[in-house]
C-alpha positions as CSV (number, residue, x, y, z in Angstrom):
1,M,73.2,4.4,32.6
2,R,75.6,1.6,33.2
3,K,77.5,3.7,35.7
4,L,74.3,4.6,37.6
5,F,73.5,0.8,37.8
6,L,77.0,0.0,39.2
7,I,76.5,2.7,41.9
8,I,73.2,1.3,42.9
9,L,74.7,-2.2,43.1
10,I,77.5,-0.9,45.3
11,L,75.1,0.9,47.6
12,M,72.9,-2.1,47.9
13,S,75.9,-4.3,48.8
14,Y,77.0,-1.8,51.5
15,R,73.4,-1.7,52.9
16,L,73.4,-5.5,52.9
17,S,76.7,-5.8,54.7
18,L,75.5,-3.3,57.4
19,A,72.3,-5.4,57.9
20,E,74.4,-8.5,58.4
21,D,76.6,-7.0,61.0
22,I,75.9,-8.4,64.5
23,V,75.4,-5.5,66.9
24,V,76.4,-6.4,70.5
25,S,75.8,-4.1,73.4
26,A,78.2,-5.1,76.2
27,A,78.6,-3.8,79.8
28,Y,82.0,-2.4,80.6
29,A,82.7,-5.4,82.8
30,Y,83.3,-7.4,79.6
31,K,85.8,-5.0,78.2
32,T,89.0,-7.0,78.6
33,P,87.9,-10.4,77.2
34,I,85.3,-9.3,74.6
35,S,87.6,-8.0,72.0
36,E,89.6,-11.3,72.0
37,I,86.5,-13.3,71.8
38,I,85.1,-11.3,69.0
39,S,88.4,-11.5,67.0
40,L,88.3,-15.3,67.4
41,Y,84.6,-15.4,66.3
42,K,85.4,-13.3,63.2
43,S,88.3,-15.5,62.3
44,K,86.2,-18.6,62.5
45,T,83.1,-17.3,60.8
46,G,84.1,-14.2,58.8
47,R,81.2,-12.3,60.2
48,N,81.5,-8.8,61.5
49,V,80.5,-7.8,65.1
50,V,80.0,-4.2,66.0
51,I,80.5,-3.6,69.7
52,N,78.8,-0.9,71.7
53,M,80.0,-0.5,75.3
54,G,78.3,1.2,78.3
55,T,76.9,0.6,81.8
56,S,74.3,-2.1,82.0
57,V,71.6,0.5,82.9
58,H,72.6,2.7,80.0
59,L,72.5,-0.1,77.5
60,M,69.2,-1.3,78.9
61,N,67.7,2.1,78.2
62,Q,69.0,2.1,74.6
63,I,67.3,-1.2,74.1
64,R,64.0,0.3,75.5
65,A,64.4,2.9,72.8
66,E,64.8,0.0,70.3
67,A,68.3,1.1,69.3
68,A,70.0,-1.2,66.8
69,V,71.1,-4.0,69.1
70,D,71.0,-7.7,68.4
71,V,72.7,-9.1,71.5
72,F,72.9,-7.7,75.0
73,L,75.7,-8.6,77.4
74,S,74.8,-7.4,80.9
75,A,76.8,-7.2,84.1
76,G,73.7,-8.1,86.1
77,I,70.4,-10.0,85.6
78,K,68.1,-7.3,86.8
79,E,68.5,-5.3,83.5
80,I,67.7,-8.3,81.2
81,E,64.8,-9.4,83.5
82,E,63.3,-5.9,83.2
83,L,63.6,-6.0,79.4
84,L,62.1,-9.4,79.4
85,K,59.0,-8.2,81.2
86,E,58.7,-5.4,78.6
87,G,58.8,-7.9,75.7
88,L,62.2,-6.7,74.5
89,I,64.2,-9.9,75.1
90,I,63.6,-13.4,73.6
91,K,63.1,-15.5,76.8
92,S,64.6,-18.7,75.3
93,S,67.8,-16.8,74.5
94,Y,68.4,-15.6,78.1
95,H,71.4,-17.3,79.7
96,T,73.2,-16.5,82.9
97,F,76.7,-17.8,82.1
98,L,79.4,-16.1,84.1
99,S,80.0,-15.0,87.7
100,S,82.5,-13.0,89.7
101,G,83.1,-11.8,93.2
102,L,83.8,-8.5,94.9
103,S,87.2,-7.2,96.0
104,V,88.7,-4.3,97.8
105,A,91.7,-3.2,95.8
106,V,94.5,-0.8,96.2
107,N,97.4,0.4,94.1
108,K,100.5,-1.6,94.7
109,K,102.3,1.6,95.8
110,H,99.8,2.4,98.4
111,K,101.1,2.4,102.0
112,R,98.5,-0.2,103.0
113,I,99.0,-3.2,100.6
114,D,98.7,-5.8,103.5
115,K,95.5,-7.8,103.6
116,I,92.7,-6.6,105.9
117,S,90.3,-9.0,107.6
118,H,87.1,-7.0,107.5
119,L,85.5,-4.2,105.5
120,R,85.2,-2.1,108.6
121,E,89.0,-1.6,108.5
122,L,88.3,0.8,105.7
123,I,87.3,3.2,108.5
124,S,91.0,3.7,109.1
125,P,92.5,7.1,108.2
126,D,94.7,5.2,105.7
127,F,91.7,5.1,103.5
128,K,90.5,8.6,102.9
129,T,88.8,8.0,99.5
130,I,87.2,4.8,98.2
131,A,85.9,4.5,94.6
132,V,82.6,2.7,94.3
133,G,80.1,2.1,91.6
134,N,77.0,4.3,91.3
135,P,74.1,2.0,92.4
136,R,71.7,3.8,90.1
137,T,73.6,3.2,86.9
138,M,75.6,0.0,87.3
139,P,75.2,-3.5,88.9
140,L,78.6,-3.2,90.5
141,G,77.2,-0.2,92.5
142,R,74.1,-2.2,93.5
143,Y,76.2,-5.1,94.8
144,T,78.5,-2.7,96.6
145,E,75.5,-1.0,98.2
146,E,74.2,-4.3,99.4
147,V,77.5,-5.0,101.1
148,I,77.7,-1.7,102.8
149,N,74.2,-2.1,104.1
150,F,74.8,-5.7,105.2
151,Y,77.7,-4.6,107.4
152,Q,75.9,-1.4,108.5
153,L,78.9,0.7,107.5
154,N,77.1,3.4,105.5
155,E,77.3,6.1,108.1
156,K,81.0,5.5,108.7
157,L,82.1,5.2,105.1
158,R,79.8,7.2,102.9
159,D,81.9,10.4,103.2
160,K,84.9,8.5,101.8
161,F,83.0,7.3,98.6
162,I,83.9,8.6,95.2
163,Y,81.1,7.3,93.0
164,V,82.0,6.2,89.4
165,E,79.9,5.5,86.4
166,N,81.9,2.5,85.1
167,F,84.5,0.1,86.4
168,Q,87.2,1.7,84.2
169,Q,86.9,4.9,86.2
170,A,87.6,3.1,89.4
171,I,90.6,1.3,87.9
172,D,91.9,4.5,86.5
173,Y,91.7,6.2,89.8
174,L,93.5,3.4,91.5
175,V,96.3,3.3,88.9
176,R,96.8,7.1,89.1
177,Q,96.6,6.9,92.9
178,E,93.7,9.3,93.1
179,V,91.9,7.2,95.6
180,D,93.1,4.9,98.4
181,A,91.0,1.9,97.5
182,A,88.2,0.7,95.2
183,I,85.5,-1.9,95.4
184,I,85.6,-3.8,92.1
185,F,84.6,-7.1,90.4
186,S,87.3,-9.6,91.5
187,H,88.0,-10.6,87.9
188,E,89.3,-7.2,87.1
189,L,92.3,-8.0,89.2
190,V,93.7,-10.5,86.7
191,A,94.3,-8.1,83.8
192,R,95.7,-5.4,86.1
193,K,97.8,-7.5,88.5
194,E,101.0,-5.5,87.8
195,Q,99.4,-2.3,89.1
196,I,96.7,-3.1,91.7
197,T,96.3,-5.8,94.3
198,E,93.4,-7.2,96.4
199,I,93.4,-6.5,100.2
200,L,90.1,-8.1,100.9
201,S,87.8,-10.6,99.1
202,I,84.3,-9.7,100.2
203,D,82.3,-12.5,101.7
204,E,79.7,-13.5,99.2
205,K,77.0,-13.8,101.9
206,S,76.9,-10.0,102.0
207,H,75.5,-9.5,98.6
208,S,73.3,-11.0,95.9
209,P,75.0,-13.5,93.5
210,I,77.0,-11.8,90.8
211,L,75.7,-13.1,87.6
212,F,76.6,-12.0,84.0
213,A,73.9,-12.6,81.4
214,I,73.3,-12.7,77.7
215,A,70.2,-12.4,75.6
216,I,68.9,-11.5,72.1
217,T,66.6,-8.5,71.6
218,S,63.1,-9.5,70.5
219,Y,63.2,-6.8,67.6
220,S,66.6,-7.9,66.2
221,K,66.6,-8.0,62.4
222,N,69.4,-10.6,62.5
223,K,68.1,-13.2,64.9
224,S,69.8,-16.1,63.2
225,L,73.2,-14.5,63.2
226,A,72.6,-13.2,66.8
227,N,71.8,-16.7,68.0
228,D,75.0,-18.1,66.2
229,F,77.1,-15.4,68.1
230,L,75.3,-16.2,71.4
231,K,76.1,-19.9,71.1
232,F,79.7,-18.9,70.5
233,M,79.7,-16.8,73.6
234,I,78.6,-19.6,75.8
235,S,80.9,-22.2,74.1
236,Q,84.0,-23.8,75.5
237,E,86.2,-21.7,73.3
238,A,84.8,-18.5,74.7
239,A,84.8,-20.0,78.3
240,E,88.6,-20.5,78.1
241,I,89.1,-16.8,77.3
242,F,86.7,-15.8,80.2
243,K,88.5,-18.0,82.6
244,K,91.8,-16.5,81.6
245,Y,90.5,-13.1,82.6
246,G,89.3,-14.3,86.0
247,F,85.6,-14.9,85.3
248,R,83.8,-17.9,86.9
249,L,81.8,-20.2,84.6
250,I,78.3,-21.2,85.2
251,K,76.8,-24.2,83.3
252,G,73.2,-24.9,82.4
253,R,71.5,-21.8,83.7
254,V,69.0,-20.7,81.2
255,Y,66.4,-18.1,82.0
256,E,67.3,-17.4,85.7
257,P,64.6,-15.0,86.9
258,Y,65.6,-11.9,88.9
259,K,64.5,-12.0,92.5
């Protein structure tokens, strides 16, 4: 009987520890800084954070199915805005807190590592293949599509496009020299500066503002812990890590509706 009681206590403790985990769904664009930030948070609080990574659209659909998620880190505001309309996000927790730009990048061993002055130069035979995000599954793809349409280059470039489902695929293609160029978030250049280089910083007038957002799910069973983690994510300590990896900081933007 005593042995059975001990087993029950152990199982209850295990279930409690699971319940107190903070489950964070983060877009791939956060991949480089997020592990460092979570390690720092855990060292300061002792709390465990479970990270689930995917494209923003995929993570949004998981939340629609009410998967076990406390905090959503999206690479675009459209996804959080849609969830907000569906009552799956706590409005007061919605922050846009980071930004980035778009860059055309190449492998440092590519024959064209000199800067180009305009996106239309990608028409050159030197760029036979260009990795771009899928606009149906990731914000990076949507921003890229806006740029291509802005410069009316779809007809001339579309046959060169190799669509990827996350930024890591684009980086991997570049590193392995399986594509001639890729359109990526500018902050990604920082962590991979030994292997890839920017040949064009894309004019921000050609696309919507690139905003990264964070929010707590309305059905979270750990709202207090989730809020504590969210506060840390927008703190100065976390900001220093994001800056180190090339993100731009945005201050004071709470609940920024998608237009």
